[in-house]
N, CA and C atoms as an extended XYZ file, in Angstrom:
243
Properties=species:S:1:pos:R:3:atomname:S:1:resname:S:1:resid:I:1 pbc="F F F"
N       144.972      116.242      206.165 N   MET     1
C       143.901      115.858      207.435 CA  MET     1
C       143.257      117.536      207.597 C   MET     1
N       142.180      117.602      207.733 N   SER     2
C       141.520      118.610      207.592 CA  SER     2
C       140.980      119.235      208.999 C   SER     2
N       141.063      120.194      209.265 N   LYS     3
C       141.279      121.201      210.172 CA  LYS     3
C       140.311      121.484      211.231 C   LYS     3
N       139.276      120.728      212.014 N   LYS     4
C       137.906      121.530      212.673 CA  LYS     4
C       137.551      122.220      213.384 C   LYS     4
N       137.056      123.291      212.954 N   PRO     5
C       137.345      124.726      213.390 CA  PRO     5
C       136.445      124.229      215.038 C   PRO     5
N       137.182      125.388      215.733 N   LEU     6
C       136.812      125.335      217.375 CA  LEU     6
C       135.531      126.259      217.624 C   LEU     6
N       134.939      126.405      217.040 N   ALA     7
C       133.347      127.415      217.180 CA  ALA     7
C       132.902      127.012      215.849 C   ALA     7
N       131.735      126.519      215.644 N   TYR     8
C       130.621      126.781      214.244 CA  TYR     8
C       129.414      126.515      214.368 C   TYR     8
N       128.498      126.897      213.952 N   VAL     9
C       126.794      126.335      213.614 CA  VAL     9
C       127.044      124.704      212.593 C   VAL     9
N       126.763      124.458      213.475 N   ASP    10
C       126.242      122.757      212.801 CA  ASP    10
C       124.725      123.047      212.072 C   ASP    10
N       124.355      122.188      211.601 N   ASP    11
C       123.313      121.456      210.553 CA  ASP    11
C       122.251      122.348      211.220 C   ASP    11
N       121.831      122.068      213.166 N   ASP    12
C       120.437      122.004      213.420 CA  ASP    12
C       120.608      123.701      213.593 C   ASP    12
N       121.696      124.601      213.380 N   GLY    13
C       121.136      126.005      213.833 CA  GLY    13
C       121.743      125.893      215.530 C   GLY    13
N       122.597      125.135      215.845 N   ASP    14
C       123.468      125.605      217.220 CA  ASP    14
C       124.671      125.890      217.493 C   ASP    14
N       125.709      126.842      217.921 N   LEU    15
C       126.109      126.925      217.884 CA  LEU    15
C       127.659      125.714      218.675 C   LEU    15
N       128.304      125.328      217.980 N   ILE    16
C       129.090      124.304      219.094 CA  ILE    16
C       130.411      124.626      219.518 C   ILE    16
N       131.026      124.894      220.457 N   VAL    17
C       132.396      125.454      220.831 CA  VAL    17
C       132.892      124.103      221.006 C   VAL    17
N       134.462      123.958      220.746 N   ILE    18
C       135.364      122.719      221.119 CA  ILE    18
C       135.852      123.248      222.033 C   ILE    18
N       135.943      122.382      223.520 N   ASP    19
C       136.800      122.632      224.602 CA  ASP    19
C       138.322      122.072      224.475 C   ASP    19
N       139.107      122.177      225.422 N   GLU    20
C       140.104      121.936      225.301 CA  GLU    20
C       140.385      120.209      225.472 C   GLU    20
N       139.717      119.506      225.801 N   HIS    21
C       139.651      118.453      225.517 CA  HIS    21
C       138.351      117.743      224.533 C   HIS    21
N       138.489      118.334      223.452 N   HIS    22
C       137.943      118.630      222.113 CA  HIS    22
C       136.618      117.701      222.311 C   HIS    22
N       135.862      118.240      223.620 N   SER    23
C       134.437      118.009      223.838 CA  SER    23
C       133.018      118.680      223.112 C   SER    23
N       132.075      118.651      222.433 N   GLU    24
C       131.698      119.787      222.045 CA  GLU    24
C       130.884      119.902      222.731 C   GLU    24
N       130.721      121.560      222.968 N   ILE    25
C       129.863      122.008      223.921 CA  ILE    25
C       128.627      122.895      222.907 C   ILE    25
N       127.194      122.772      223.082 N   VAL    26
C       126.658      122.958      222.296 CA  VAL    26
C       125.761      124.038      223.440 C   VAL    26
N       125.563      125.386      222.409 N   VAL    27
C       124.567      126.779      222.704 CA  VAL    27
C       123.767      126.806      222.015 C   VAL    27
N       122.543      126.814      222.078 N   ALA    28
C       121.129      127.187      221.582 CA  ALA    28
C       121.001      128.755      220.974 C   ALA    28
N       121.501      128.651      219.751 N   LEU    29
C       122.273      130.063      219.555 CA  LEU    29
C       120.364      130.403      218.824 C   LEU    29
N       119.587      130.036      219.166 N   GLN    30
C       118.151      130.470      218.765 CA  GLN    30
C       117.495      130.969      219.906 C   GLN    30
N       118.393      131.092      221.087 N   ARG    31
C       118.021      132.039      222.465 CA  ARG    31
C       119.221      133.592      222.779 C   ARG    31
N       120.134      133.582      222.256 N   ILE    32
C       120.817      134.835      221.409 CA  ILE    32
C       120.140      136.285      220.715 C   ILE    32
N       119.191      136.322      221.977 N   LYS    33
C       118.416      137.879      221.472 CA  LYS    33
C       119.747      139.305      221.814 C   LYS    33
N       120.014      139.078      223.048 N   THR    34
C       120.889      140.748      223.156 CA  THR    34
C       122.352      140.162      223.601 C   THR    34
N       122.904      141.552      223.522 N   PRO    35
C       124.389      141.369      224.216 CA  PRO    35
C       124.714      140.567      225.721 C   PRO    35
N       123.282      140.802      226.204 N   ALA    36
C       123.457      139.687      228.089 CA  ALA    36
C       123.103      138.625      227.658 C   ALA    36
N       122.475      138.237      226.680 N   HIS    37
C       122.559      136.664      226.117 CA  HIS    37
C       123.986      136.328      226.199 C   HIS    37
N       124.458      136.973      225.153 N   ILE    38
C       126.440      136.475      224.733 CA  ILE    38
C       126.955      136.537      226.453 C   ILE    38
N       126.614      137.516      226.844 N   VAL    39
C       127.738      137.866      228.521 CA  VAL    39
C       127.368      135.996      228.933 C   VAL    39
N       126.180      135.890      229.235 N   HIS    40
C       125.627      134.944      230.187 CA  HIS    40
C       126.400      133.567      229.553 C   HIS    40
N       126.212      133.586      228.342 N   GLU    41
C       126.350      132.343      227.547 CA  GLU    41
C       127.729      131.757      227.729 C   GLU    41
N       128.527      133.473      227.440 N   MET    42
C       130.103      133.380      227.487 CA  MET    42
C       130.892      132.933      229.339 C   MET    42
N       129.811      133.088      230.586 N   TRP    43
C       129.818      132.666      232.248 CA  TRP    43
C       129.816      131.271      231.725 C   TRP    43
N       128.387      131.166      231.234 N   ARG    44
C       128.188      129.297      231.485 CA  ARG    44
C       129.582      128.241      230.655 C   ARG    44
N       129.943      128.868      229.030 N   LEU    45
C       130.672      128.261      229.098 CA  LEU    45
C       132.237      128.070      230.122 C   LEU    45
N       132.464      129.174      230.134 N   THR    46
C       133.941      129.082      230.988 CA  THR    46
C       133.470      128.638      232.327 C   THR    46
N       132.712      128.215      232.944 N   MET    47
C       132.544      128.111      234.035 CA  MET    47
C       133.072      126.395      234.394 C   MET    47
N       132.779      126.014      234.020 N   LYS    48
C       133.222      124.327      233.644 CA  LYS    48
C       134.328      123.525      232.692 C   LYS    48
N       134.581      124.487      232.229 N   ASN    49
C       135.621      123.880      230.556 CA  ASN    49
C       136.767      125.007      230.388 C   ASN    49
N       137.621      124.692      229.536 N   ASN    50
C       138.237      124.966      229.585 CA  ASN    50
C       138.226      125.202      227.196 C   ASN    50
N       139.256      126.469      227.540 N   TYR    51
C       138.848      126.817      226.307 CA  TYR    51
C       140.298      127.869      225.437 C   TYR    51
N       140.485      127.332      224.164 N   LYS    52
C       141.433      127.647      223.026 CA  LYS    52
C       140.681      129.494      223.132 C   LYS    52
N       141.584      130.503      223.339 N   SER    53
C       141.038      131.747      222.967 CA  SER    53
C       140.452      131.938      221.638 C   SER    53
N       141.244      131.368      220.742 N   GLU    54
C       140.122      131.609      219.576 CA  GLU    54
C       138.754      130.894      219.326 C   GLU    54
N       138.799      129.687      220.399 N   ALA    55
C       137.627      129.144      219.985 CA  ALA    55
C       135.965      130.023      220.628 C   ALA    55
N       136.896      130.882      221.855 N   LEU    56
C       135.861      131.776      222.470 CA  LEU    56
C       135.554      132.598      221.644 C   LEU    56
N       136.389      133.408      220.833 N   LEU    57
C       136.662      134.660      219.767 CA  LEU    57
C       135.703      134.645      219.001 C   LEU    57
N       135.899      133.193      218.276 N   LYS    58
C       134.834      132.755      217.215 CA  LYS    58
C       133.229      132.587      218.085 C   LYS    58
N       133.125      132.139      219.076 N   ALA    59
C       132.112      131.778      219.823 CA  ALA    59
C       131.542      133.394      219.692 C   ALA    59
N       132.067      134.201      220.145 N   ILE    60
C       131.393      135.756      220.337 CA  ILE    60
C       131.383      136.308      218.971 C   ILE    60
N       132.224      136.116      218.010 N   GLU    61
C       131.841      136.587      216.568 CA  GLU    61
C       130.629      136.269      216.426 C   GLU    61
N       130.031      134.751      216.044 N   ILE    62
C       128.885      134.095      215.361 CA  ILE    62
C       127.735      134.539      216.503 C   ILE    62
N       127.992      134.661      218.007 N   MET    63
C       126.416      135.224      218.568 CA  MET    63
C       126.375      136.331      218.292 C   MET    63
N       127.624      137.393      218.571 N   SER    64
C       127.554      138.823      217.640 CA  SER    64
C       126.696      139.047      216.798 C   SER    64
N       127.220      138.139      215.571 N   GLU    65
C       126.677      138.233      213.988 CA  GLU    65
C       124.560      137.826      214.254 C   GLU    65
N       124.645      136.738      215.481 N   LYS    66
C       123.430      136.749      215.210 CA  LYS    66
C       122.785      137.706      215.706 C   LYS    66
N       122.934      138.874      216.649 N   ILE    67
C       121.844      139.419      216.859 CA  ILE    67
C       122.267      141.389      216.331 C   ILE    67
N       123.264      140.915      215.331 N   GLY    68
C       123.610      142.033      214.293 CA  GLY    68
C       124.090      143.023      215.120 C   GLY    68
N       125.258      142.649      216.125 N   TYR    69
C       126.339      143.308      216.319 CA  TYR    69
C       127.654      143.613      216.131 C   TYR    69
N       128.043      144.048      215.563 N   ASP    70
C       129.738      143.800      214.848 CA  ASP    70
C       130.530      144.383      216.043 C   ASP    70
N       130.914      142.917      216.824 N   ALA    71
C       131.730      142.825      218.019 CA  ALA    71
C       133.272      143.962      217.511 C   ALA    71
N       133.949      143.497      216.408 N   ALA    72
C       134.862      144.060      216.002 CA  ALA    72
C       134.747      145.718      215.612 C   ALA    72
N       133.734      146.405      215.629 N   LYS    73
C       133.588      147.660      215.562 CA  LYS    73
C       133.584      148.527      216.752 C   LYS    73
N       133.575      147.837      218.188 N   GLY    74
C       133.605      147.743      219.578 CA  GLY    74
C       134.980      148.271      219.835 C   GLY    74
N       135.959      148.100      219.095 N   GLY    75
C       137.255      148.283      219.419 CA  GLY    75
C       137.861      147.779      220.556 C   GLY    75
N       139.183      147.478      220.652 N   ASP    76
C       139.982      147.026      221.493 CA  ASP    76
C       139.892      147.916      223.005 C   ASP    76
N       139.594      146.525      223.827 N   TRP    77
C       140.042      147.568      225.350 CA  TRP    77
C       141.387      147.857      225.813 C   TRP    77
N       142.054      147.908      225.144 N   VAL    78
C       143.523      147.976      225.622 CA  VAL    78
C       143.394      149.115      226.255 C   VAL    78
N       143.946      150.004      227.003 N   ASN    79
C       144.788      151.023      227.388 CA  ASN    79
C       145.539      151.472      227.060 C   ASN    79
N       145.356      152.819      225.890 N   LYS    80
C       146.965      153.232      225.211 CA  LYS    80
C       147.511      154.299      226.686 C   LYS    80
N       148.807      153.918      226.734 N   VAL    81
C       149.594      154.462      227.816 CA  VAL    81
C       149.994      155.928      227.273 C   VAL    81
């Protein structure tokens, strides 16, 4: 049985994010041009749906790659004690 990714780019170039109920939520990837757009789409995605953290992380990676931003390079936001 093949496992479908939780977030991926479809053949039309749209970002598809799978929610907890296995619904496909579409993000128009061509509209993502700045980090602010990524924040807005994450807000929009999470207002009405629940996702596994892996789905949201993958969605952030895909949108970040689209604008040429390396999300991993930003580092971890955990405070070191």
